[in-house]
C-alpha positions as CSV (number, residue, x, y, z in Angstrom):
1,X,45.6,271.4,-30.9
2,X,47.9,270.8,-33.9
3,X,49.2,273.6,-36.1
4,X,50.5,272.6,-39.5
5,X,52.5,274.7,-41.8
6,X,53.0,273.8,-45.5
7,X,56.1,275.4,-46.9
8,X,55.7,274.5,-50.6
9,X,56.7,276.7,-53.4
10,X,54.1,279.5,-53.7
11,X,53.3,278.7,-57.3
12,X,52.5,275.0,-56.5
13,X,50.9,274.7,-53.1
14,X,50.1,271.1,-53.7
15,X,53.6,270.0,-54.6
16,X,55.5,267.9,-52.2
17,X,57.6,270.1,-50.0
18,X,58.1,270.9,-46.4
19,X,55.5,270.2,-43.8
20,X,55.8,271.2,-40.1
21,X,53.3,270.0,-37.5
22,X,53.4,271.4,-34.0
23,X,51.6,269.5,-31.3
24,X,51.6,270.2,-27.5
25,X,52.9,267.0,-25.9
26,X,50.8,265.0,-23.5
27,X,53.3,265.9,-20.7
28,X,53.4,269.5,-19.6
29,X,56.5,271.4,-20.8
30,X,56.9,269.5,-24.1
31,X,56.0,270.4,-27.6
32,X,56.3,267.9,-30.4
33,X,57.4,269.2,-33.8
34,X,57.2,266.8,-36.7
35,X,58.9,267.8,-40.0
36,X,58.3,266.0,-43.3
37,X,59.8,266.5,-46.7
38,X,62.9,268.3,-47.9
39,X,64.7,271.0,-46.0
40,X,66.8,273.1,-48.4
41,X,67.8,276.6,-49.2
42,X,64.5,277.4,-50.8
43,X,62.3,276.5,-47.8
44,X,64.7,276.7,-44.7
45,X,63.2,280.1,-43.9
46,X,59.7,278.5,-43.6
47,X,61.1,275.9,-41.1
48,X,62.8,278.7,-39.2
49,X,59.5,280.6,-39.0
50,X,57.7,277.6,-37.8
51,X,60.2,276.8,-35.1
52,X,60.3,280.4,-33.9
53,X,56.5,280.5,-33.8
54,X,56.5,277.2,-31.8
55,X,59.0,278.7,-29.4
56,X,57.0,281.9,-28.9
57,X,53.5,280.2,-28.7
58,X,54.3,277.2,-26.5
59,X,56.2,277.0,-23.3
60,X,58.4,274.0,-23.0
61,X,61.0,271.9,-24.7
62,X,60.7,271.5,-28.4
63,X,61.1,267.8,-29.4
64,X,61.9,267.5,-33.1
65,X,60.9,264.4,-35.0
66,X,62.8,264.6,-38.3
67,X,62.3,260.9,-39.3
68,X,60.3,261.9,-42.3
69,X,62.8,264.4,-43.6
70,X,63.9,263.2,-47.1
71,X,66.7,265.7,-47.6
72,X,68.4,268.3,-45.5
73,X,71.3,270.6,-46.5
74,X,73.4,273.2,-44.7
75,X,70.6,275.7,-44.8
76,X,68.4,273.3,-42.8
77,X,71.2,272.6,-40.4
78,X,71.8,276.3,-39.9
79,X,68.1,276.8,-39.1
80,X,68.2,274.0,-36.5
81,X,71.3,275.3,-34.8
82,X,69.9,278.9,-34.8
83,X,66.6,277.7,-33.3
84,X,68.5,275.8,-30.7
85,X,70.4,278.9,-29.7
86,X,67.2,281.0,-29.6
87,X,65.6,278.3,-27.3
88,X,68.7,278.4,-25.1
89,X,68.6,282.2,-24.7
90,X,65.0,281.8,-23.6
91,X,65.9,279.2,-21.1
92,X,64.4,276.4,-23.1
93,X,65.6,273.3,-25.0
94,X,65.3,272.1,-28.6
95,X,66.4,268.6,-29.4
96,X,66.0,266.1,-32.1
97,X,64.3,262.9,-30.8
98,X,64.1,261.1,-34.2
99,X,65.9,261.5,-37.4
100,X,65.9,259.8,-40.8
101,X,69.1,258.8,-42.7
102,X,69.5,262.2,-44.5
103,X,69.5,264.1,-41.2
104,X,71.7,261.5,-39.4
105,X,74.2,261.7,-42.1
106,X,74.4,265.5,-42.0
107,X,74.7,265.5,-38.2
108,X,77.5,263.0,-38.5
109,X,79.4,264.8,-41.3
110,X,79.2,268.1,-39.5
111,X,79.8,266.8,-36.0
112,X,76.8,268.7,-34.7
113,X,74.9,265.7,-33.3
114,X,75.8,266.6,-29.6
115,X,74.3,270.0,-30.0
116,X,70.9,268.8,-31.2
117,X,70.3,265.5,-29.4
């Protein structure tokens, strides 16, 4: 079962925006989360909601595939770090398994890679 959340601007639902797909992994205890598009101030809250929903509805480690993220700013990084902290408080893990250049660069510039990989 796959759940997909489109976090586009409400006035243009078909515009290219943020897409989050949550899929239980083939191995028990793992949930795959694939994020596509831009993560910025305008839609970071939608990513936060999708990650928190995945943490509540699935039991297991959240494995994030961010290889299709075309832009990520500090609001997106804040969401990722907050979701990681929430997962830890619940005795779970959240980690990035794949990341594209924009995310890689942000993790390097902020020295946050060890917290999310």
